[in-house]
mmCIF file of the C-alpha atoms, coordinates in Angstrom:
data_MODEL
# 
_entry.id   MODEL 
# 
loop_
_atom_site.group_PDB 
_atom_site.id 
_atom_site.type_symbol 
_atom_site.label_atom_id 
_atom_site.label_alt_id 
_atom_site.label_comp_id 
_atom_site.label_asym_id 
_atom_site.label_entity_id 
_atom_site.label_seq_id 
_atom_site.pdbx_PDB_ins_code 
_atom_site.Cartn_x 
_atom_site.Cartn_y 
_atom_site.Cartn_z 
_atom_site.occupancy 
_atom_site.B_iso_or_equiv 
_atom_site.pdbx_formal_charge 
_atom_site.auth_seq_id 
_atom_site.auth_comp_id 
_atom_site.auth_asym_id 
_atom_site.auth_atom_id 
_atom_site.pdbx_PDB_model_num 
ATOM 1   C CA . MET A 1 1   ? 55.806 -8.245  54.218 1.00 0.00 ? 1   MET A CA 1 
ATOM 2   C CA . THR A 1 2   ? 53.369 -8.269  51.348 1.00 0.00 ? 2   THR A CA 1 
ATOM 3   C CA . ASP A 1 3   ? 54.163 -7.753  48.048 1.00 0.00 ? 3   ASP A CA 1 
ATOM 4   C CA . ASN A 1 4   ? 52.373 -4.485  46.767 1.00 0.00 ? 4   ASN A CA 1 
ATOM 5   C CA . THR A 1 5   ? 53.400 -4.103  43.191 1.00 0.00 ? 5   THR A CA 1 
ATOM 6   C CA . PRO A 1 6   ? 50.472 -3.203  40.856 1.00 0.00 ? 6   PRO A CA 1 
ATOM 7   C CA . ALA A 1 7   ? 50.328 -6.417  39.295 1.00 0.00 ? 7   ALA A CA 1 
ATOM 8   C CA . ASN A 1 8   ? 49.808 -8.197  42.856 1.00 0.00 ? 8   ASN A CA 1 
ATOM 9   C CA . GLU A 1 9   ? 47.169 -5.279  43.909 1.00 0.00 ? 9   GLU A CA 1 
ATOM 10  C CA . SER A 1 10  ? 45.806 -6.346  40.414 1.00 0.00 ? 10  SER A CA 1 
ATOM 11  C CA . THR A 1 11  ? 45.461 -9.826  41.243 1.00 0.00 ? 11  THR A CA 1 
ATOM 12  C CA . ARG A 1 12  ? 44.205 -9.284  44.991 1.00 0.00 ? 12  ARG A CA 1 
ATOM 13  C CA . GLU A 1 13  ? 41.152 -7.021  43.571 1.00 0.00 ? 13  GLU A CA 1 
ATOM 14  C CA . ARG A 1 14  ? 40.737 -9.336  40.928 1.00 0.00 ? 14  ARG A CA 1 
ATOM 15  C CA . ILE A 1 15  ? 40.378 -12.259 43.690 1.00 0.00 ? 15  ILE A CA 1 
ATOM 16  C CA . LEU A 1 16  ? 37.973 -10.081 45.892 1.00 0.00 ? 16  LEU A CA 1 
ATOM 17  C CA . ASP A 1 17  ? 35.647 -8.913  42.766 1.00 0.00 ? 17  ASP A CA 1 
ATOM 18  C CA . ALA A 1 18  ? 35.129 -12.552 42.109 1.00 0.00 ? 18  ALA A CA 1 
ATOM 19  C CA . ALA A 1 19  ? 34.506 -13.597 45.752 1.00 0.00 ? 19  ALA A CA 1 
ATOM 20  C CA . LEU A 1 20  ? 32.381 -10.774 46.070 1.00 0.00 ? 20  LEU A CA 1 
ATOM 21  C CA . ASP A 1 21  ? 30.330 -12.159 42.989 1.00 0.00 ? 21  ASP A CA 1 
ATOM 22  C CA . ILE A 1 22  ? 30.079 -15.999 44.124 1.00 0.00 ? 22  ILE A CA 1 
ATOM 23  C CA . PHE A 1 23  ? 29.535 -15.083 47.900 1.00 0.00 ? 23  PHE A CA 1 
ATOM 24  C CA . SER A 1 24  ? 27.001 -12.806 46.657 1.00 0.00 ? 24  SER A CA 1 
ATOM 25  C CA . ASN A 1 25  ? 25.137 -15.434 44.739 1.00 0.00 ? 25  ASN A CA 1 
ATOM 26  C CA . LYS A 1 26  ? 25.974 -18.640 46.337 1.00 0.00 ? 26  LYS A CA 1 
ATOM 27  C CA . GLY A 1 27  ? 26.290 -17.855 49.903 1.00 0.00 ? 27  GLY A CA 1 
ATOM 28  C CA . TYR A 1 28  ? 29.606 -18.037 51.853 1.00 0.00 ? 28  TYR A CA 1 
ATOM 29  C CA . HIS A 1 29  ? 28.581 -21.748 52.913 1.00 0.00 ? 29  HIS A CA 1 
ATOM 30  C CA . ASP A 1 30  ? 28.177 -23.013 49.124 1.00 0.00 ? 30  ASP A CA 1 
ATOM 31  C CA . THR A 1 31  ? 31.096 -21.113 47.525 1.00 0.00 ? 31  THR A CA 1 
ATOM 32  C CA . ARG A 1 32  ? 34.332 -23.117 46.825 1.00 0.00 ? 32  ARG A CA 1 
ATOM 33  C CA . LEU A 1 33  ? 37.559 -21.553 46.432 1.00 0.00 ? 33  LEU A CA 1 
ATOM 34  C CA . ASP A 1 34  ? 37.577 -23.258 43.120 1.00 0.00 ? 34  ASP A CA 1 
ATOM 35  C CA . GLU A 1 35  ? 35.215 -21.316 41.928 1.00 0.00 ? 35  GLU A CA 1 
ATOM 36  C CA . ILE A 1 36  ? 36.818 -17.769 42.865 1.00 0.00 ? 36  ILE A CA 1 
ATOM 37  C CA . VAL A 1 37  ? 40.059 -19.593 41.133 1.00 0.00 ? 37  VAL A CA 1 
ATOM 38  C CA . GLU A 1 38  ? 38.113 -19.689 37.761 1.00 0.00 ? 38  GLU A CA 1 
ATOM 39  C CA . GLU A 1 39  ? 36.185 -16.527 38.135 1.00 0.00 ? 39  GLU A CA 1 
ATOM 40  C CA . SER A 1 40  ? 39.246 -14.224 38.891 1.00 0.00 ? 40  SER A CA 1 
ATOM 41  C CA . ARG A 1 41  ? 41.524 -15.977 36.396 1.00 0.00 ? 41  ARG A CA 1 
ATOM 42  C CA . THR A 1 42  ? 44.145 -16.681 38.908 1.00 0.00 ? 42  THR A CA 1 
ATOM 43  C CA . SER A 1 43  ? 45.355 -19.886 41.050 1.00 0.00 ? 43  SER A CA 1 
ATOM 44  C CA . LYS A 1 44  ? 44.643 -21.495 44.023 1.00 0.00 ? 44  LYS A CA 1 
ATOM 45  C CA . GLY A 1 45  ? 48.033 -20.517 45.309 1.00 0.00 ? 45  GLY A CA 1 
ATOM 46  C CA . SER A 1 46  ? 47.338 -16.749 44.569 1.00 0.00 ? 46  SER A CA 1 
ATOM 47  C CA . ILE A 1 47  ? 44.634 -16.756 46.332 1.00 0.00 ? 47  ILE A CA 1 
ATOM 48  C CA . TYR A 1 48  ? 46.365 -18.147 49.264 1.00 0.00 ? 48  TYR A CA 1 
ATOM 49  C CA . PHE A 1 49  ? 49.280 -15.936 49.136 1.00 0.00 ? 49  PHE A CA 1 
ATOM 50  C CA . HIS A 1 50  ? 46.740 -13.124 49.672 1.00 0.00 ? 50  HIS A CA 1 
ATOM 51  C CA . PHE A 1 51  ? 44.212 -14.951 51.709 1.00 0.00 ? 51  PHE A CA 1 
ATOM 52  C CA . PRO A 1 52  ? 45.166 -17.868 53.711 1.00 0.00 ? 52  PRO A CA 1 
ATOM 53  C CA . ASN A 1 53  ? 41.732 -19.248 53.785 1.00 0.00 ? 53  ASN A CA 1 
ATOM 54  C CA . LYS A 1 54  ? 38.152 -18.410 52.644 1.00 0.00 ? 54  LYS A CA 1 
ATOM 55  C CA . GLU A 1 55  ? 37.191 -17.257 56.123 1.00 0.00 ? 55  GLU A CA 1 
ATOM 56  C CA . LYS A 1 56  ? 39.764 -14.327 55.783 1.00 0.00 ? 56  LYS A CA 1 
ATOM 57  C CA . LEU A 1 57  ? 38.956 -13.460 52.348 1.00 0.00 ? 57  LEU A CA 1 
ATOM 58  C CA . PHE A 1 58  ? 35.389 -13.148 53.291 1.00 0.00 ? 58  PHE A CA 1 
ATOM 59  C CA . LEU A 1 59  ? 36.478 -11.027 56.074 1.00 0.00 ? 59  LEU A CA 1 
ATOM 60  C CA . ALA A 1 60  ? 39.010 -8.979  53.498 1.00 0.00 ? 60  ALA A CA 1 
ATOM 61  C CA . LEU A 1 61  ? 35.407 -8.097  51.697 1.00 0.00 ? 61  LEU A CA 1 
ATOM 62  C CA . VAL A 1 62  ? 33.577 -7.026  54.722 1.00 0.00 ? 62  VAL A CA 1 
ATOM 63  C CA . ASP A 1 63  ? 36.642 -4.629  55.574 1.00 0.00 ? 63  ASP A CA 1 
ATOM 64  C CA . GLN A 1 64  ? 36.563 -3.400  52.019 1.00 0.00 ? 64  GLN A CA 1 
ATOM 65  C CA . PHE A 1 65  ? 33.145 -2.467  52.297 1.00 0.00 ? 65  PHE A CA 1 
ATOM 66  C CA . ALA A 1 66  ? 33.174 -0.519  55.909 1.00 0.00 ? 66  ALA A CA 1 
ATOM 67  C CA . ASP A 1 67  ? 36.283 1.219   54.550 1.00 0.00 ? 67  ASP A CA 1 
ATOM 68  C CA . LEU A 1 68  ? 34.543 2.368   51.680 1.00 0.00 ? 68  LEU A CA 1 
ATOM 69  C CA . LEU A 1 69  ? 31.317 3.186   53.856 1.00 0.00 ? 69  LEU A CA 1 
ATOM 70  C CA . GLU A 1 70  ? 33.709 4.879   56.240 1.00 0.00 ? 70  GLU A CA 1 
ATOM 71  C CA . LYS A 1 71  ? 35.597 6.882   53.305 1.00 0.00 ? 71  LYS A CA 1 
ATOM 72  C CA . ARG A 1 72  ? 31.757 7.880   52.036 1.00 0.00 ? 72  ARG A CA 1 
ATOM 73  C CA . VAL A 1 73  ? 30.936 9.352   55.279 1.00 0.00 ? 73  VAL A CA 1 
ATOM 74  C CA . THR A 1 74  ? 34.156 11.352  55.879 1.00 0.00 ? 74  THR A CA 1 
ATOM 75  C CA . GLU A 1 75  ? 34.009 12.640  52.212 1.00 0.00 ? 75  GLU A CA 1 
ATOM 76  C CA . ALA A 1 76  ? 30.227 13.790  53.356 1.00 0.00 ? 76  ALA A CA 1 
ATOM 77  C CA . ILE A 1 77  ? 31.048 15.487  56.617 1.00 0.00 ? 77  ILE A CA 1 
ATOM 78  C CA . SER A 1 78  ? 33.846 17.119  55.459 1.00 0.00 ? 78  SER A CA 1 
ATOM 79  C CA . GLN A 1 79  ? 31.746 19.595  53.537 1.00 0.00 ? 79  GLN A CA 1 
ATOM 80  C CA . GLU A 1 80  ? 29.518 20.349  56.532 1.00 0.00 ? 80  GLU A CA 1 
ATOM 81  C CA . ALA A 1 81  ? 29.888 22.648  59.568 1.00 0.00 ? 81  ALA A CA 1 
ATOM 82  C CA . GLU A 1 82  ? 30.386 21.120  63.068 1.00 0.00 ? 82  GLU A CA 1 
ATOM 83  C CA . GLY A 1 83  ? 26.950 19.615  64.445 1.00 0.00 ? 83  GLY A CA 1 
ATOM 84  C CA . MET A 1 84  ? 23.954 18.310  63.237 1.00 0.00 ? 84  MET A CA 1 
ATOM 85  C CA . GLY A 1 85  ? 24.609 19.211  59.804 1.00 0.00 ? 85  GLY A CA 1 
ATOM 86  C CA . ARG A 1 86  ? 27.555 16.754  59.920 1.00 0.00 ? 86  ARG A CA 1 
ATOM 87  C CA . VAL A 1 87  ? 25.127 13.796  61.804 1.00 0.00 ? 87  VAL A CA 1 
ATOM 88  C CA . GLN A 1 88  ? 22.660 14.414  58.807 1.00 0.00 ? 88  GLN A CA 1 
ATOM 89  C CA . ALA A 1 89  ? 25.211 14.090  56.376 1.00 0.00 ? 89  ALA A CA 1 
ATOM 90  C CA . ALA A 1 90  ? 26.831 11.255  57.980 1.00 0.00 ? 90  ALA A CA 1 
ATOM 91  C CA . LEU A 1 91  ? 23.530 9.411   57.943 1.00 0.00 ? 91  LEU A CA 1 
ATOM 92  C CA . GLU A 1 92  ? 22.850 10.281  54.312 1.00 0.00 ? 92  GLU A CA 1 
ATOM 93  C CA . SER A 1 93  ? 26.052 9.029   52.974 1.00 0.00 ? 93  SER A CA 1 
ATOM 94  C CA . VAL A 1 94  ? 25.580 5.525   54.953 1.00 0.00 ? 94  VAL A CA 1 
ATOM 95  C CA . LEU A 1 95  ? 22.051 5.239   53.604 1.00 0.00 ? 95  LEU A CA 1 
ATOM 96  C CA . ASN A 1 96  ? 23.049 5.952   50.121 1.00 0.00 ? 96  ASN A CA 1 
ATOM 97  C CA . THR A 1 97  ? 26.439 3.906   50.431 1.00 0.00 ? 97  THR A CA 1 
ATOM 98  C CA . PHE A 1 98  ? 24.097 0.578   51.326 1.00 0.00 ? 98  PHE A CA 1 
ATOM 99  C CA . GLY A 1 99  ? 21.651 1.924   48.552 1.00 0.00 ? 99  GLY A CA 1 
ATOM 100 C CA . LYS A 1 100 ? 24.277 2.149   45.992 1.00 0.00 ? 100 LYS A CA 1 
ATOM 101 C CA . TYR A 1 101 ? 26.265 -0.742  46.872 1.00 0.00 ? 101 TYR A CA 1 
ATOM 102 C CA . ARG A 1 102 ? 23.926 -3.524  47.712 1.00 0.00 ? 102 ARG A CA 1 
ATOM 103 C CA . ARG A 1 103 ? 25.991 -6.824  46.758 1.00 0.00 ? 103 ARG A CA 1 
ATOM 104 C CA . PRO A 1 104 ? 28.808 -6.032  49.435 1.00 0.00 ? 104 PRO A CA 1 
ATOM 105 C CA . ALA A 1 105 ? 25.768 -4.483  51.757 1.00 0.00 ? 105 ALA A CA 1 
ATOM 106 C CA . LYS A 1 106 ? 24.243 -8.063  51.602 1.00 0.00 ? 106 LYS A CA 1 
ATOM 107 C CA . LEU A 1 107 ? 27.255 -9.607  52.726 1.00 0.00 ? 107 LEU A CA 1 
ATOM 108 C CA . LEU A 1 108 ? 27.898 -7.408  55.576 1.00 0.00 ? 108 LEU A CA 1 
ATOM 109 C CA . LEU A 1 109 ? 24.561 -7.366  56.460 1.00 0.00 ? 109 LEU A CA 1 
ATOM 110 C CA . VAL A 1 110 ? 22.724 -10.778 55.807 1.00 0.00 ? 110 VAL A CA 1 
ATOM 111 C CA . GLN A 1 111 ? 25.475 -13.566 54.840 1.00 0.00 ? 111 GLN A CA 1 
ATOM 112 C CA . ALA A 1 112 ? 27.697 -12.730 57.891 1.00 0.00 ? 112 ALA A CA 1 
ATOM 113 C CA . VAL A 1 113 ? 24.805 -13.376 60.227 1.00 0.00 ? 113 VAL A CA 1 
ATOM 114 C CA . GLY A 1 114 ? 24.986 -16.752 61.793 1.00 0.00 ? 114 GLY A CA 1 
ATOM 115 C CA . LEU A 1 115 ? 28.580 -17.649 60.802 1.00 0.00 ? 115 LEU A CA 1 
ATOM 116 C CA . GLY A 1 116 ? 30.152 -18.111 63.762 1.00 0.00 ? 116 GLY A CA 1 
ATOM 117 C CA . THR A 1 117 ? 31.791 -16.163 66.511 1.00 0.00 ? 117 THR A CA 1 
ATOM 118 C CA . VAL A 1 118 ? 34.815 -14.638 63.788 1.00 0.00 ? 118 VAL A CA 1 
ATOM 119 C CA . PHE A 1 119 ? 32.182 -13.094 61.720 1.00 0.00 ? 119 PHE A CA 1 
ATOM 120 C CA . GLU A 1 120 ? 29.902 -11.553 64.816 1.00 0.00 ? 120 GLU A CA 1 
ATOM 121 C CA . LYS A 1 121 ? 33.022 -9.995  65.988 1.00 0.00 ? 121 LYS A CA 1 
ATOM 122 C CA . LYS A 1 122 ? 33.756 -8.634  62.746 1.00 0.00 ? 122 LYS A CA 1 
ATOM 123 C CA . ARG A 1 123 ? 30.269 -7.351  62.674 1.00 0.00 ? 123 ARG A CA 1 
ATOM 124 C CA . LEU A 1 124 ? 30.470 -5.973  65.911 1.00 0.00 ? 124 LEU A CA 1 
ATOM 125 C CA . GLU A 1 125 ? 33.744 -4.449  65.344 1.00 0.00 ? 125 GLU A CA 1 
ATOM 126 C CA . ILE A 1 126 ? 32.426 -2.612  62.156 1.00 0.00 ? 126 ILE A CA 1 
ATOM 127 C CA . ASN A 1 127 ? 29.063 -1.448  63.934 1.00 0.00 ? 127 ASN A CA 1 
ATOM 128 C CA . ASP A 1 128 ? 30.991 -0.090  66.505 1.00 0.00 ? 128 ASP A CA 1 
ATOM 129 C CA . ARG A 1 129 ? 33.415 1.721   64.226 1.00 0.00 ? 129 ARG A CA 1 
ATOM 130 C CA . PHE A 1 130 ? 30.074 3.499   63.017 1.00 0.00 ? 130 PHE A CA 1 
ATOM 131 C CA . ALA A 1 131 ? 28.296 4.001   65.948 1.00 0.00 ? 131 ALA A CA 1 
ATOM 132 C CA . ARG A 1 132 ? 31.549 5.873   67.229 1.00 0.00 ? 132 ARG A CA 1 
ATOM 133 C CA . LEU A 1 133 ? 31.459 8.095   64.379 1.00 0.00 ? 133 LEU A CA 1 
ATOM 134 C CA . ILE A 1 134 ? 27.725 8.970   64.948 1.00 0.00 ? 134 ILE A CA 1 
ATOM 135 C CA . GLN A 1 135 ? 28.730 9.541   68.610 1.00 0.00 ? 135 GLN A CA 1 
ATOM 136 C CA . THR A 1 136 ? 31.222 12.080  67.871 1.00 0.00 ? 136 THR A CA 1 
ATOM 137 C CA . TYR A 1 137 ? 28.805 14.213  65.862 1.00 0.00 ? 137 TYR A CA 1 
ATOM 138 C CA . LEU A 1 138 ? 26.232 14.210  68.131 1.00 0.00 ? 138 LEU A CA 1 
ATOM 139 C CA . ALA A 1 139 ? 28.351 15.291  70.982 1.00 0.00 ? 139 ALA A CA 1 
ATOM 140 C CA . GLU A 1 140 ? 29.384 18.441  68.766 1.00 0.00 ? 140 GLU A CA 1 
ATOM 141 C CA . ALA A 1 141 ? 25.763 19.047  68.033 1.00 0.00 ? 141 ALA A CA 1 
ATOM 142 C CA . ILE A 1 142 ? 24.981 19.053  72.061 1.00 0.00 ? 142 ILE A CA 1 
ATOM 143 C CA . ALA A 1 143 ? 28.304 21.160  72.334 1.00 0.00 ? 143 ALA A CA 1 
ATOM 144 C CA . LEU A 1 144 ? 26.854 23.746  69.713 1.00 0.00 ? 144 LEU A CA 1 
ATOM 145 C CA . GLY A 1 145 ? 23.490 23.746  71.591 1.00 0.00 ? 145 GLY A CA 1 
ATOM 146 C CA . GLU A 1 146 ? 21.719 22.177  68.400 1.00 0.00 ? 146 GLU A CA 1 
ATOM 147 C CA . ILE A 1 147 ? 19.978 19.334  70.670 1.00 0.00 ? 147 ILE A CA 1 
ATOM 148 C CA . GLU A 1 148 ? 19.529 18.880  74.334 1.00 0.00 ? 148 GLU A CA 1 
ATOM 149 C CA . PRO A 1 149 ? 22.168 16.555  75.778 1.00 0.00 ? 149 PRO A CA 1 
ATOM 150 C CA . VAL A 1 150 ? 21.553 12.677  75.256 1.00 0.00 ? 150 VAL A CA 1 
ATOM 151 C CA . ASP A 1 151 ? 23.425 9.528   75.898 1.00 0.00 ? 151 ASP A CA 1 
ATOM 152 C CA . VAL A 1 152 ? 25.154 9.639   72.713 1.00 0.00 ? 152 VAL A CA 1 
ATOM 153 C CA . GLU A 1 153 ? 26.536 5.901   72.953 1.00 0.00 ? 153 GLU A CA 1 
ATOM 154 C CA . VAL A 1 154 ? 23.224 4.517   73.471 1.00 0.00 ? 154 VAL A CA 1 
ATOM 155 C CA . ILE A 1 155 ? 21.426 6.788   70.306 1.00 0.00 ? 155 ILE A CA 1 
ATOM 156 C CA . ALA A 1 156 ? 24.324 5.904   68.108 1.00 0.00 ? 156 ALA A CA 1 
ATOM 157 C CA . HIS A 1 157 ? 23.710 2.129   68.806 1.00 0.00 ? 157 HIS A CA 1 
ATOM 158 C CA . GLY A 1 158 ? 20.221 2.498   68.453 1.00 0.00 ? 158 GLY A CA 1 
ATOM 159 C CA . TRP A 1 159 ? 20.531 4.600   65.539 1.00 0.00 ? 159 TRP A CA 1 
ATOM 160 C CA . MET A 1 160 ? 22.842 1.798   63.515 1.00 0.00 ? 160 MET A CA 1 
ATOM 161 C CA . GLY A 1 161 ? 20.030 -1.101  64.724 1.00 0.00 ? 161 GLY A CA 1 
ATOM 162 C CA . ALA A 1 162 ? 17.296 1.095   63.016 1.00 0.00 ? 162 ALA A CA 1 
ATOM 163 C CA . ILE A 1 163 ? 19.518 1.685   59.621 1.00 0.00 ? 163 ILE A CA 1 
ATOM 164 C CA . TYR A 1 164 ? 20.591 -2.268  59.631 1.00 0.00 ? 164 TYR A CA 1 
ATOM 165 C CA . ASN A 1 165 ? 17.248 -3.760  60.185 1.00 0.00 ? 165 ASN A CA 1 
ATOM 166 C CA . VAL A 1 166 ? 15.635 -1.468  57.227 1.00 0.00 ? 166 VAL A CA 1 
ATOM 167 C CA . VAL A 1 167 ? 18.639 -2.166  55.108 1.00 0.00 ? 167 VAL A CA 1 
ATOM 168 C CA . ILE A 1 168 ? 18.338 -5.775  55.836 1.00 0.00 ? 168 ILE A CA 1 
ATOM 169 C CA . GLN A 1 169 ? 14.732 -5.720  55.039 1.00 0.00 ? 169 GLN A CA 1 
ATOM 170 C CA . TRP A 1 170 ? 15.886 -4.159  51.525 1.00 0.00 ? 170 TRP A CA 1 
ATOM 171 C CA . VAL A 1 171 ? 18.705 -5.918  50.586 1.00 0.00 ? 171 VAL A CA 1 
ATOM 172 C CA . TYR A 1 172 ? 15.914 -9.180  51.257 1.00 0.00 ? 172 TYR A CA 1 
ATOM 173 C CA . THR A 1 173 ? 12.868 -7.841  49.244 1.00 0.00 ? 173 THR A CA 1 
ATOM 174 C CA . ASN A 1 174 ? 14.244 -4.731  47.593 1.00 0.00 ? 174 ASN A CA 1 
ATOM 175 C CA . ASP A 1 175 ? 11.657 -3.086  49.232 1.00 0.00 ? 175 ASP A CA 1 
ATOM 176 C CA . PRO A 1 176 ? 11.477 -0.366  50.926 1.00 0.00 ? 176 PRO A CA 1 
ATOM 177 C CA . LYS A 1 177 ? 13.309 1.651   48.139 1.00 0.00 ? 177 LYS A CA 1 
ATOM 178 C CA . PRO A 1 178 ? 16.210 3.743   49.148 1.00 0.00 ? 178 PRO A CA 1 
ATOM 179 C CA . ASP A 1 179 ? 14.422 6.902   48.437 1.00 0.00 ? 179 ASP A CA 1 
ATOM 180 C CA . ARG A 1 180 ? 11.260 5.660   51.206 1.00 0.00 ? 180 ARG A CA 1 
ATOM 181 C CA . ILE A 1 181 ? 14.068 4.862   53.431 1.00 0.00 ? 181 ILE A CA 1 
ATOM 182 C CA . MET A 1 182 ? 15.515 8.120   53.147 1.00 0.00 ? 182 MET A CA 1 
ATOM 183 C CA . SER A 1 183 ? 12.282 10.231  53.322 1.00 0.00 ? 183 SER A CA 1 
ATOM 184 C CA . ALA A 1 184 ? 11.254 8.185   56.355 1.00 0.00 ? 184 ALA A CA 1 
ATOM 185 C CA . LEU A 1 185 ? 13.965 6.920   58.519 1.00 0.00 ? 185 LEU A CA 1 
ATOM 186 C CA . LEU A 1 186 ? 16.253 9.916   58.063 1.00 0.00 ? 186 LEU A CA 1 
ATOM 187 C CA . PRO A 1 187 ? 13.626 12.464  59.750 1.00 0.00 ? 187 PRO A CA 1 
ATOM 188 C CA . MET A 1 188 ? 12.476 9.729   62.398 1.00 0.00 ? 188 MET A CA 1 
ATOM 189 C CA . LEU A 1 189 ? 16.011 9.420   63.690 1.00 0.00 ? 189 LEU A CA 1 
ATOM 190 C CA . LEU A 1 190 ? 16.730 12.964  63.685 1.00 0.00 ? 190 LEU A CA 1 
ATOM 191 C CA . ARG A 1 191 ? 13.316 13.489  65.338 1.00 0.00 ? 191 ARG A CA 1 
ATOM 192 C CA . SER A 1 192 ? 14.393 11.175  67.796 1.00 0.00 ? 192 SER A CA 1 
ATOM 193 C CA . VAL A 1 193 ? 17.250 13.732  69.614 1.00 0.00 ? 193 VAL A CA 1 
ATOM 194 C CA . GLY A 1 194 ? 14.744 16.586  69.071 1.00 0.00 ? 194 GLY A CA 1 
ATOM 195 C CA . TYR A 1 195 ? 16.102 18.165  66.073 1.00 0.00 ? 195 TYR A CA 1 
ATOM 196 C CA . VAL A 1 196 ? 13.906 18.951  63.129 1.00 0.00 ? 196 VAL A CA 1 
ATOM 197 C CA . ALA A 1 197 ? 16.078 19.374  59.801 1.00 0.00 ? 197 ALA A CA 1 
# 
């Protein structure tokens, strides 16, 4: 059982913040736990209390960003009626969140690539999580007659691939800028299911 006192949560958050800084700057393989200890102003014991190893710490950062992304999407769609309004709000929210939180996006989309099966499994799990959200709202739009029937599973995964590819390019090169991504990618994705906003 984990101790969830405010001091304990504060220590965990300091560790995650420090890990994000160091992983973002040095990469997963070149980061040493001692650097995270120093940056977080904690001890190795504190790190091991919360995270059994560097891999679990990295995965916790990935989960933290995925939770934030899902929260932002859920908030965005709660303002919309069923159907394509929700689809569009979800896509905009994903793109805006990646744009606003570039460093965690870099961890999720770039650093986790090629780190082995545990990381690939985590990335696939997160990709599936967001593809299922998109599927839900596409199915609503079909039920409402806003778009013709399509294979929502394939479309949702295709959209996630397109979003990831463009965002990875941006994370690496700082181009295209988020406003260009929004103005070009969002209409293209919507048109791919026969919807013009």
